[in-house]
C-alpha positions as CSV (number, residue, x, y, z in Angstrom):
1,M,0.1,0.1,0.0
2,Q,1.4,3.3,-1.1
3,G,1.1,7.0,-1.0
4,A,-2.3,8.3,0.0
5,S,-3.5,4.9,0.8
6,R,-0.8,4.3,3.3
7,E,-1.6,7.7,5.1
8,S,-5.5,6.7,5.1
9,L,-4.6,3.2,6.6
10,V,-2.8,4.8,9.3
11,A,-5.5,7.4,10.1
12,A,-8.3,4.7,10.3
13,S,-6.1,2.6,12.5
14,D,-5.6,5.4,14.7
15,R,-9.5,6.1,14.8
16,L,-10.1,2.5,15.5
17,D,-7.8,2.5,18.5
18,A,-9.5,5.7,19.9
19,L,-12.9,3.8,19.2
20,L,-11.9,0.8,20.9
21,S,-10.1,2.5,23.9
22,G,-12.8,5.0,24.7
23,Q,-15.9,2.9,24.9
24,S,-17.4,-0.4,26.2
25,I,-17.2,-2.0,22.8
26,D,-17.0,-5.7,21.8
27,A,-14.1,-5.5,19.9
28,A,-14.3,-9.1,18.4
29,A,-18.0,-8.4,17.1
30,L,-17.0,-5.1,15.5
31,G,-14.1,-6.8,13.8
32,E,-16.6,-9.3,12.3
33,E,-19.0,-6.4,11.2
34,L,-15.7,-4.9,9.4
35,F,-15.1,-8.1,7.8
36,T,-18.7,-8.0,6.5
37,V,-17.8,-4.7,4.7
38,V,-14.7,-6.4,3.1
39,D,-16.7,-9.1,1.8
40,L,-19.2,-6.5,0.2
41,L,-16.3,-4.5,-1.3
42,D,-14.7,-7.9,-2.6
43,H,-17.9,-8.8,-4.6
44,Q,-18.6,-5.5,-5.8
45,P,-16.2,-3.8,-8.1
46,A,-18.5,-1.1,-9.1
47,L,-18.9,0.0,-5.4
48,R,-15.1,-0.3,-4.8
49,A,-14.5,2.0,-7.7
50,S,-17.1,4.5,-6.6
51,L,-15.8,4.6,-2.9
52,T,-12.3,5.3,-4.1
53,D,-12.9,7.6,-6.9
54,P,-10.7,10.8,-6.3
55,S,-13.0,12.8,-8.1
56,R,-16.1,12.0,-5.8
57,D,-16.8,14.3,-2.8
58,G,-16.4,12.5,0.5
59,D,-19.7,13.5,1.8
60,D,-21.3,12.0,-1.2
61,K,-19.2,8.6,-0.5
62,A,-20.5,8.7,3.1
63,T,-24.1,9.1,1.8
64,L,-23.6,6.0,-0.3
65,V,-22.1,4.0,2.5
66,R,-25.0,5.1,4.9
67,A,-27.6,4.2,2.3
68,L,-26.1,0.6,1.9
69,L,-25.2,-0.2,5.5
70,N,-27.8,1.2,7.7
71,G,-29.8,-1.4,9.4
72,K,-27.3,-3.9,8.4
73,L,-24.5,-3.0,10.7
74,S,-24.3,-1.3,14.1
75,P,-24.7,2.4,13.8
76,L,-21.1,2.7,15.5
77,V,-19.6,0.6,12.5
78,V,-21.4,2.6,9.9
79,E,-20.3,5.7,11.4
80,F,-16.8,4.5,11.2
81,V,-17.0,3.2,7.6
82,E,-18.3,6.6,6.7
83,G,-15.3,8.3,8.2
84,T,-12.9,5.9,6.4
85,V,-14.3,6.1,2.8
86,R,-14.0,9.9,3.1
87,S,-10.1,9.3,2.9
88,R,-8.2,9.3,-0.3
89,W,-7.0,5.9,-1.8
90,A,-4.3,5.2,-4.4
91,A,-5.8,1.9,-5.8
92,T,-9.5,0.4,-5.4
93,R,-8.3,-2.7,-3.8
94,D,-6.8,-0.7,-1.0
95,L,-10.1,0.3,0.7
96,A,-11.2,-3.3,1.0
97,D,-7.4,-4.3,2.2
98,T,-7.7,-1.6,4.9
99,F,-11.0,-2.9,6.1
100,D,-9.7,-6.5,6.2
101,R,-6.7,-5.4,8.4
102,L,-8.9,-3.2,10.7
103,G,-11.1,-6.2,11.3
104,A,-8.1,-8.1,12.2
105,E,-6.9,-5.4,14.5
106,A,-10.3,-5.2,16.2
107,I,-10.1,-8.8,17.1
108,L,-6.5,-8.6,18.2
109,T,-7.6,-5.8,20.4
110,S,-10.3,-8.0,22.0
111,A,-7.3,-10.7,22.7
112,G,-5.3,-7.9,24.3
113,Q,-8.3,-6.8,26.5
114,H,-8.4,-10.3,27.7
115,D,-4.7,-10.8,28.3
116,R,-4.6,-13.4,25.3
117,L,-2.6,-11.6,23.0
118,D,0.7,-13.2,23.6
119,S,-0.8,-16.7,23.4
120,L,-2.7,-15.8,20.2
121,E,0.6,-15.0,18.3
122,D,1.9,-18.4,19.5
123,E,-1.5,-20.1,18.7
124,L,-1.7,-18.8,15.1
125,F,1.9,-19.9,14.4
126,R,1.2,-23.4,15.8
127,F,-1.9,-23.4,13.8
128,S,-0.1,-22.6,10.7
129,R,2.8,-25.4,11.2
130,L,0.1,-27.9,11.9
131,V,-1.9,-27.3,8.6
132,T,1.3,-27.0,6.6
133,G,2.6,-30.1,8.0
134,E,-0.6,-32.3,7.1
135,P,-0.9,-31.9,3.4
136,A,-4.3,-33.7,3.4
137,L,-5.5,-31.3,5.8
138,R,-4.0,-28.2,4.0
139,S,-5.4,-29.5,0.8
140,A,-9.0,-29.4,2.2
141,L,-8.5,-26.0,3.9
142,T,-7.4,-24.5,0.7
143,D,-9.8,-26.4,-1.8
144,R,-12.1,-23.7,-3.3
145,A,-14.9,-26.4,-4.1
146,L,-15.2,-27.0,-0.3
147,P,-17.9,-24.8,1.3
148,G,-16.4,-22.0,3.6
149,D,-19.0,-23.2,6.6
150,R,-17.4,-26.7,6.2
151,K,-13.8,-25.3,6.5
152,A,-14.9,-23.3,9.3
153,D,-16.2,-26.3,11.1
154,V,-13.0,-28.0,10.5
155,V,-10.9,-25.3,12.0
156,G,-13.3,-25.2,15.1
157,E,-13.0,-28.8,15.5
158,L,-9.0,-28.7,15.3
159,L,-8.9,-25.8,17.7
160,A,-11.8,-26.3,20.1
161,G,-10.5,-26.1,23.6
162,K,-6.8,-25.5,22.7
163,T,-6.8,-21.9,21.8
164,G,-8.6,-18.5,22.7
165,P,-11.6,-17.6,20.7
166,E,-9.9,-14.6,18.9
167,T,-7.6,-17.2,17.6
168,I,-10.3,-19.5,16.2
169,Q,-12.0,-16.4,15.1
170,L,-9.0,-15.4,12.8
171,A,-8.3,-18.9,11.8
172,K,-11.6,-19.3,10.5
173,R,-11.6,-16.0,8.6
174,T,-8.2,-17.0,7.0
175,V,-9.4,-20.3,5.5
176,T,-12.8,-19.0,4.4
177,H,-11.6,-15.7,2.8
178,P,-8.0,-15.9,1.8
179,R,-8.6,-13.0,-0.6
180,G,-6.0,-14.1,-3.0
181,R,-3.3,-15.1,-0.5
182,S,-1.9,-18.5,0.0
183,F,-2.6,-20.0,3.3
184,E,0.7,-19.6,4.5
185,A,1.0,-15.8,3.7
186,A,-2.3,-15.0,5.2
187,L,-1.6,-16.5,8.6
188,A,2.2,-15.0,8.4
189,S,0.5,-11.6,8.2
190,L,-1.8,-12.1,11.1
191,V,1.2,-13.4,13.2
192,D,3.2,-10.1,12.3
193,L,0.3,-7.9,12.9
194,A,-0.2,-9.6,16.4
195,A,3.6,-9.2,17.2
196,T,3.4,-5.6,16.1
197,R,0.6,-4.8,18.5
198,R,1.9,-6.9,21.3
199,Q,5.1,-4.5,21.2
200,R,2.9,-1.4,21.4
201,R,0.6,0.1,24.0
202,V,-2.2,2.6,23.5
203,A,-2.6,5.5,25.8
204,T,-5.8,7.7,25.7
205,V,-4.6,11.2,26.6
206,T,-7.3,13.9,27.6
207,A,-6.0,17.4,27.2
208,A,-7.7,20.9,27.2
209,V,-6.2,21.8,24.0
210,P,-4.5,19.8,21.1
211,L,-0.7,18.8,21.6
212,T,2.0,19.7,19.3
213,E,3.9,17.2,17.6
214,A,6.9,17.9,19.8
215,Q,4.5,17.5,23.1
216,R,3.3,14.0,21.8
217,E,6.7,12.8,21.1
218,Q,8.2,13.8,24.5
219,L,4.9,12.3,26.2
220,S,5.1,9.0,24.2
221,G,9.0,8.7,24.9
222,S,8.4,9.3,28.6
223,L,5.6,6.6,28.7
224,A,7.6,4.3,26.7
225,S,10.4,4.6,29.1
226,Q,8.0,4.2,32.2
227,F,6.3,1.0,30.8
228,G,9.0,-0.5,28.6
229,Q,6.9,-0.6,25.4
230,Q,6.2,1.7,22.6
231,V,3.2,3.8,23.4
232,H,0.9,5.0,20.7
233,L,-1.2,8.2,21.8
234,N,-4.8,8.7,21.0
235,V,-5.5,12.6,22.0
236,V,-9.0,13.6,23.0
237,V,-9.6,17.5,23.4
238,D,-11.7,18.3,26.5
239,P,-11.7,22.0,27.6
240,D,-13.4,20.8,30.9
241,V,-10.0,19.3,32.2
242,I,-8.8,23.2,32.2
243,G,-5.3,22.4,32.1
244,G,-2.8,19.3,32.5
245,L,-3.4,15.8,31.2
246,R,-5.4,12.5,32.0
247,I,-3.6,9.5,30.8
248,L,-5.4,6.1,30.5
249,L,-3.2,3.1,29.6
250,G,-4.8,0.0,30.2
251,D,-5.6,-0.2,34.0
252,E,-3.1,2.6,34.6
253,V,-4.9,6.0,35.2
254,I,-2.6,9.1,35.6
255,D,-4.6,12.3,36.3
256,G,-2.7,15.8,36.4
257,T,-5.4,18.0,35.4
258,L,-6.3,21.2,37.3
259,A,-9.9,19.9,37.3
260,T,-9.1,17.1,39.3
261,R,-7.0,19.0,41.8
262,L,-9.7,21.5,42.3
263,D,-12.0,18.7,43.1
264,E,-9.9,17.2,45.5
265,A,-9.3,20.7,47.3
266,R,-13.0,21.2,47.3
267,R,-13.4,17.6,48.9
268,R,-10.8,18.7,51.5
269,I,-12.4,21.9,52.5
270,A,-15.7,20.1,52.9
271,G,-14.2,17.8,55.1
């Protein structure tokens, strides 16, 4: 993915992280809904072309998405898709590829929320080795004539009770929707994505005003030193904090806002 598409992917991934870190959302279910969008785009080249046409207005693209998806997907996902199609894309396939990656990222986020991300990476790798080591099994799971539901059943039977639910979810998706990739390449991309996310933590930072690039870099570096991992910042602007920062990183809350200090002072005075 190059140029405008790469920038749009990064922006969409950041929006997804902010969405999943800021609300109580079933990340795995959201991932499945994004995969539904991928399937729609894969099967409708004309729609793909319309939504990636650089001459078409972003609002027009969003309206088209709303008309197609309202009532079929959750309002939250429809809104997210609307925002994503407003971006610019260098190639028509890049939009579907982006939603495919975002769907996987959402499911990986679910694994991380349940402390299963480390094991998921290992489980996907072992699943890949298992299938490639059994020619008959690999042949069945990559056979285009075998219905997707049957392939999913085979994967479920193989992994039931041995892996986390997100591993099964991603493994089923890989064998039922390879999207032109070999089995090995599709699994390897998921393992790489899991490894990347495992090495990075996401912090939601609430500030009274937007942070400058220098401030973001300084804060990210400070948090990385403190927690021993790369930290990606999602910045939320809220004038009510008055001054300072509120940082939410997993279960850690660092609150240095003036509003909080004033509230604490009021409580002490009230006795």
